[in-house]
LOSEMAR-543917 format. One record per atom (N, C-alpha, C): x, y, z. Coordinates in steps of 0.1 Angstrom, whole numbers, plus 2048, in hexadecimal, padded with zeros to 3 digits. Last residue first. Layout:
<atoms>
XYZ...
</atoms>
This chain:
<atoms>
6D48B98F06CE8C78EE6CB8CD8DE6DD89F8EA6CE8A68EF6CA8B18ED6F38A68E16E989D8D76DB8A18DC7008AE8F27018BA8E86F68B28DB70189E9086F88A89096FA8B38FC7148898FE7048848FE6FB89590072A8949017258948F671688E8F373988991972E89791A72B89B90775B88890B75588491674789A91476487B8F275B8878F37528859017718628F77778698F17708788F375E85390B76D85391077186090474585390174685C90F75985D9107488468E77448568E174985B8EF74C82D8F375A8328EC75583D8EB72E8298F873C82E9037468318FD7228288DE7238368E672C8368F272D8128D87358218CE73182A8DA7377FC8F27328058E67348098DF7437E28FE7467EF8FC7407F18EF7527C79137487CA9097457DC90E7707B29167697C091A7597C591177D7A290877A79C91676F7AA91C7967B88FD7917AB8FA78D7A490978D7D68F97987D18F878D7BF8FE7897FB8E47817EE8E578E7DC8EA7938158E679980C8DC78F8018E97A78328ED79D8298EA79E8228E17C68428FD7BA8398F37B18388F47DA8559027CF8569027C584B8F37F48619007F38599087E585590A8108628EA7FD8648EC7FC85A8F482885E8DC8218698EC81186F8EE83284C8D383185C8CC8278618D782E8358E284183E8DD83D84B8D58168358E981C8388EF82A8408EA80F82B8CC80A8378D281083E8D981D8118D482281B8C481B8258C48118068E681B8078E38238138DC7F48008D77F68068E38078108E67FB7F08C37F47FC8C27FA8048CC80E7D68D180E7E48C680B7F38C37F07CF8DE7FA7D88E68077DA8E07D87CA8C87DD7D58D27E97D78DB7E07B78B87E97BD8B27E77C78BF7BB7B28A97C87AF8AC7D37BA8AD79F7C58BA7A27C18B17B47BC8B577C7C38C878E7C18CA7947BD8BB7617D48BD7687C98C17797C88C17437E78CC74C7E58C67567D88CB7217E48BD7297E48C97387E78C170E7F18AA7147F98B57207F38C17097DD89C6FE7E68A77047E98AF71F7D988870A7E18817047E88927387E289A72E7DA8957237E08937577EE8917497F289C7467E689277D7EA8A27717E68957627E989D7977FD8A878E7FB8AC7837F589F7A781C8B57A68118AF79D8028B17BB8388BE7AD8328C07B08278B27C685B8CF7CB84B8C67BC8418C87C68778D47C286B8D37C38628CD7CB8978DE7D48888DA7D08798DB7AB8A18D27B48A18DE7C38978D17918A38C97948978CF79E8948DA77F8C38C678E8B68C578C8AA8CE75D8C48BB7648C18CA7728B68C87468C58A974F8D18A67588CC8B673A8B38A47358B98AF73D8C48B47448AC88E7318AB88B7328B789A75C89F89375D8AA88674A8B388D75A88C8A975C8978A975D8A68A174987989874487D8A174E88F8A576087488075087687F74D88288977686689477387788D76C87D88776785189D76885D8A676B8648A176584288675784688D75A85289778083F87F77A84287676A84D87C78883089978E83E8947848428897778198927748228A277B82E89C77B80F87B77280E87A76D81D88479780087879580C8747888168787997E587779E7F18897998028807987DA86378D7E38697887E78707AE7E48487AD7E08557A27E285B7B77F68327AC7E98317A87E78437C581782C7BF80C8357B280182F7DD82881C7D281F8177CB8168207EE84381D7EA8368247DD83681F7EA85F8197E785780E7E984D8107F18758277FA86F8267FB86781A7D286C83F7E087683B7EC86F8357B28648327BC85E83D7CF8688347938718377A587182C7AE86A83977388082E77987383A78987283275988E83376688D82876C88283673689482C74288D83474D88A82C71A8AE82D72A8A78257318A582D6FF8A883E70A8AE8417118A48366E489F8466E78AD83F6F68AF8426EA8878516DE8868446E18988406F78818696FF88785C6F38888516F088088A6ED87A87C6F58868726F486B8A26F98728A26F687688E6E78588B56E08628AF6EB8708AB6FB8428BB6F884E8C16ED85B8BC6E882D8A96EA82A8B76F08388BD6E88368906D682B8986DE82C8A56F884D8896ED84F8876E484688F71283788E70F84789570284789570B82587870A82188770782D89370883586170083286670082D87472983E86471B84786370B84186973282385F73382E86E72883686F72B81B84572381385172681C85D73982E83472C83083772582884175382883D74D83084273D83084175080E83075280D84074D81984374F81481474480E81A74280F82A76982280F75882C81075082181978581782077B81281976C81881E79A83382279482682678A81F81B7A584380E7B083C8197A983282478F85F80D79B8568087A484C81676D86680577885C80F78485880575187480875C87B7FE76786F80A73488080273887380974887A7FF71689580272588F7FA72D8888036F389480770389C80470E8908046D789C7F26E388E7F36F78937F86CE8B27F56C78A47F96D089A7F66E58D28006E28C27F96DA8B67FC6E78DE81B6DA8DA8176DA8D380C7018D58316FC8DA8216EE8D88257218DA84670E8D884670C8DB8357388BC8477328CB8437278D284274C8B185E7418AC85873B8BB85376D89C8527688AA8547588A985478688E85F77A88986377289685E7AC87685E7A188885E78F8858597C08628737B486386C7AE87086F7E385F86C7D786B8717CA8688687F684687D7F185086E7E385587180F83088380283C88780184487D81380E88481781D87980B82687D8207F188C8197F588C81B80A8868287D187A82E7DE87B81F7E987E8247B88718217B887D8287C788780A7C38578147B885A8167B586A8067DD8688087DA8578137CE85B7F17F18787FA7E58767F97DD86E7E88118837E680587D7F180087A7E082489A7E881E8997E580D8917D18418967D08388947DF82E8947C88618A47D385989E7CE84C89E7AE87B8967B88738A37C286C89879889688F7A889088B7A488789977F8A68937828A388A7908998857938C889E7868BD8A27868B78957B08CC8AD7A78CF89C79D8C289E7C58C68BD7BE8CA8BF7B58D28B67DA8B78AB7D08AA8B57C28B88BC7E48B688F7E18BE8997D58BF8A28038A28847F68AA8897F48B189081A8A88718158B68718018B387582189287682A89C8778218A987681A87687081488287D81B88887E82A86986081A86585E81487786884486A86B83F87386283587485C83F85A88484386988583D87487783883D87682D84C88282F85588085283786784584086683C84786A86B83A86E86283D87985A84087288083E85688283286487382F86D87C83783287484084187483884F88E83E81E88B83882188483B8308898527FF89084E80988C84681388A8557DA8828537E888B84A7F389D8717D28948647D088D8617D98A68897D68B48817D48AA8737D288F8957DE89889C7D28A08927C887D87C7ED8868877EA88B88B7DA86086C7FB8688727EC86F87E7E986885480F86286681086986780485783681986583D81785D84D81485481482B84E82382685D8288268447F48228527FC82684880B82782F7DC8348327E682A83F7EE8328187BB82B8257C783282A7D282980C7AA8228027BB82B80E7BD83081778C82C81279681F80F7A282983A77882982E77E83182678B82584476380C84476A81B83877081C8447597F28497577FC84F75F80782A7677EA82D7567E68357527EE81D77F7EB82877B7EE82776E7ED80B79C7E880A78F7EA81678B7E68067BC7F57FA7B27F17FA7A37EC81D7D08058207C07FE8137BB7FE8257F17FF81C7E780381B7D87FE83280B8048307FE80082E7F280582B82880682981E80F82781380483585080D83084280183483680983187380E83686581483085780B82F8897FD83D8847FD83C87280581B89780081D89780A82F88C80880E8947E480E8A27EE8178A07F980C87F7DB8178857D481C8937E28048687F58028747EF80A87B7E98048427EA80C8507F680585A7E98138207E280A82C7E98108337EE8198067D28208117D581281E7D68177E37D88107EF7D48197F97DE8227C47C88207D07D781A7DD7CD81E7A37CA8157A97C681A7BA7D082E7887C08307907C78267997C282C7747A983076B7B282C7787C280E77379281A77679281B7707A17F376A7897FC76778880B76878B7E777F79D7E276D79C7F07667927E379778B7E779679A7EC7897A17DD7917747EA7917787EC7917837C078E7767C97817767D778177B7B27A87717B77A17817BF7967807C67B575B7BA7AB75B7BD7A97687CB7DB7597CE7CD7537C77C17597D37EB77A7D27EF76D7D37E17647D07E279D7DB7E378D7D57E37827B57FE7AA7BB7EB7A67C67EA7967AF8167B47B780F7B37BC8027B279C82079D7978167AB79E8147B27AA82A7897A583178F79F82C79E7C680F7867B78167817B881D78E7EA8117877E081178C7D28197858018017737FB80B7767F180877881F7E977D8137EE77480B7F977D83D7DD7758347E977782B7E877384E7BE77C8437C277583C7CF7788697B377F8617B878785A7C077F87979278487279B77D8697A578489A77D78E88A7867938877937868A47637788A476D7778947767818A77487718A474B7808A075978089573E7588A574175A8A974476787E73975D88A72C75789273475886974A76687273876C87C73376A87576075587976076387975576E86575674187775674187B75774C84C75574985074974686274A74584A77075284A76375884D75575884577F73685178274085277474883276C72A83F76D72384976F72D81D77873C82376B73E82D76573681E78E73782578D74582477E74381179371A82579871E8297957287F978671C8027807158117847177EE79B7317F278B7357FA78772D7F07B27217F77AF72A7F57A272F7DF7AC7077F57B07027F37AC7147CA7A470E7CD79870C7E279F7087C17B871B7BE7B17227CA7A271D7D97D670E7CB7D37117CC7C17187EF7E270E7E97EA7177DC7E07187F17E96ED7F97E56FB7EE7EC7067D67DA6D97E07E56DD7E67E66E87D37B86CA7D27C76D17DC7D16D67E27A06BC7DA7AE6B57D77BD6BA8007946C27F47976C77EC7A36C38197946B580E78C6AF80278D6B78277A26C68267AB6BE81C7A26B281F7AC6E982579E6E18217A66D382C7CC6FC8237C46F28277B56E98287E77188307DA7098237D370481A7EF72581F7F971B8287EF70F8127E873F8077E473580D7EF72882B7E274D8257D674481B7D973C8417FE7448377F574D8307E87438597EF7518557F575084E7FF74A8697D17578647D675085B7DD7538877C57638817CB7668757D075C89B7AF76D8947B27678837BB7668BD7A37828A87A87818A77AC7788CC7977768C87917848B87977888CE78F7558CF79775D8D37907688DC7867388D977C7478DC78B7508DF79171F8E879972D8E37907398D077F7118DD78670A8E478A7178B677F71C8BF77671A8CA7797168B379A71B8B37947268BB7887268A979F6FF8B67A47008BB79E71289278A6FC8A27876F58AA7936FA88279970988A78D71089078670B8807AF6F88847B67088877A57118727A66E48837AE6E68887AC6F085B79D6EB8657956ED87379A6E984F7B66F38527A970285C7A46FF8597D46E38537C46E485C7B86F085F7EC6EF8507EB6F184C7DC6F08797FB6FD8737F36F58697EC6FB89280570889180A7088858066FB8AF7F87218A77FB7178977FB7148CD7FB7338BB8007308BB7FD7268D97EC7518D97ED7458CE7F37428F17ED76D8E47F276B8DE7F37589097EF7789027E17728F57DE77090E80577E91A8017709127F876E8FF81A7898FC8117879038087768FD83979C9088337929018217948E58517A38E783E7A38F183F7968DC86B7A98EB8637AB8EB8567B08C287079E8C08687AE8D08637AF8CD87E7898C58847938C487E7A08D486677E8DD87177C8D787C78B8BD85B7748CB8517808CF85B7838B386D7678AB86A7748B386477D8C086674A8C08717588BC8767678B884D74B8C984E74F8C38607558A08517438A584874F8B384B7518A485B72689C86173389D85D7418B284E7198B58587208AF85F72A8A18397138AE83871F8B684172388184471A88E83D71489783D71886183572387084272487683871F84E82172184982E72185383A71F85D80871C85780B71484C81B7178787FD72D87080872B86C80571C88F7E57408837E773387A7EE7348A67E175089A7EA74F8967EB7458BA7C975D8B87CC74D8A67D67528D77C47748CC7CC76D8CB7CB7618EB7B27848EB7B57798D97B97788FD7B47A78F47B37A08EF7B57949107C17B99147B97AD90C7B17A59077D87C89057C97CD9117BF7C89007E67B390E7EA7BE9117E17C78EA7E17AC8F27E07A39017E77AB8D27E57C68D77D67BD8E77D77B38D67FE7BF8D87FA7C88DA7E97C58CB8017A78D58087A48DB8027B28AF7F77A38BB7F179C8CA7F87A18A88077B88A87FB7BF8B47F37B38A881E7AB8AF81C7B98AC80E7BD89280F79789E8147988AA81779D87C80B7A98818007A089480B79A87582A7AC87581F7BA8818147B186E83979A87E83A7A087E8317AA85882B78F86582678787182B7908488327A584C82379E85881E79883D8467B084A8427B28518367B08238547A78288517B783784C7B981985678A82886479782585F7A580184578D80884A78680F85878A7FC82B7A77F883879E80483979680B80D7A580B8187AF8058247A48207E97AA8107F27A680F8047AC8317CF7A28307DD7A98297E77A18347B179F82A7B679D82B7C97A484979879D8477A17A483D7AD79F85577679384E78279684A78979D8767657A18667677A586177779A88D75E79888075A79287775F7968957637BA89D7617AC8917597A388A7787D388976B7CF88B76F7C08947947E58907907D28957827D589379880589579E7F788F7977EB88479B81E89279581589979880F86879D81686B79182087B78D8208607B280C8607A47FE86779B8078637C581B8587C08188547B380F87D7C48268717C482F8657BF8278887CF80B88B7C28148827BC81C87D7EA80D8757E280187E7D08048897F68268797F68228767E88178A77F381A8A07ED8278967E78258B77ED8008B17F38028A77F28148C57D17F88D27DF8018C67EB8038BB7C07EF8BA7CB7E28BF7D47EA8C279E7F38BE7AA7F58C57B27ED8B87807E58C17887DE8BE7997E48B37637F78AC76D7F08B87767E98A87437ED8B374B7F18AD7567EC8987288018957387F989E7407FD89C7098078A171380F89D71E7FD8836EB80988C6F57FD88E7078098716E081C8826DF8218826E781685C6CC80885E6D981386D6D68118526B57F88546BF7F58576CB7FE85469D80C85A6A080585F6AB7FD83669D81183F69E81B84E6A181C8266997F98296A67FF8346A580983768A7DD8346877EB8336947F58366967BF83D68E7CA83668F7D582C68C79882B6917AC8386897B484969578384068D7898386957978596B077A85B6A477F84C6A878286C6C27618636BD7688606B476B8826E076A8806D07698736CE76988D6FE75E8866F97678836E775E8AC70A7598A37067548996FE75D
</atoms>
């Protein structure tokens, strides 16, 4: 149980050692900063079918193999369904217990009797507090159920995982304050077609954020990906217009991904803009910048931008690769084996970004010798970058 104490001086507040319980799955431990912290509450979000339940089941099996006790409470599936999945994944967890229950108090009562090291609630939108009049998944239900699980975790020292569904706009369903209540927010992303998954840390009170672990969905479940750059570029065709490699840096880990763009002529008065994997507002800025400073007009073109593999990129360094891919597709000229990164300002200037050395080394490791990127202390504009990537492009525009 926690004890209440009065104010203490800041100088005496530090020095506490955070004890972690390693999951035994390297990519998860990487994202968590070494493992679970006792009493911590983790929110795991992701789209339906991305593999959240598989991930927590494999985590439970790995912890059980190390001697830890796990309770998985589900209101979406029966214990038999989870058991069948465990058989398919070849998970033998003698210390993994299943509970098919929707009442949060019954779940916490069972946990209080079992004393697990890890409690999983799958999902927080399907459990309910009986005295709350609204339906499961409502703001009041999600907030109250999460608060009760959090109080139990802090008082008992049990780590808790709350599985959360994701809305169409990519946010974790339920009140936004849920992300502020918990200690760790993880997001599992990826495309079901490719099989690649990225586990991203959006918040971590006990370690660094924006770290990523990578997995591949296989018949036996999620397998760790040792070399994510090679996996994301496995089918890359550099000889096709509108595609190039972008070395993103997640935390301090460089990963090469493929950025694609397609410009297709249309007579529609309002050409379509479809964007996946990058922020749509930044794509719209690149279209305006290319039009204003490079005289490359997309007013009569449908535009599609995609990051292969389902990874979501948020850093400003995606500006230049998106702009070059768009220009390559519009001019119908391939960029070849090229990697690029850099922020593009509204006046057309290029700005250097962090981790330049890591990006260059990762591109070279995958056999990509050519890079186009701004460097600190140098002045470079979008037109100069186009000169480097697509020599002679000005003649096509003037012609």
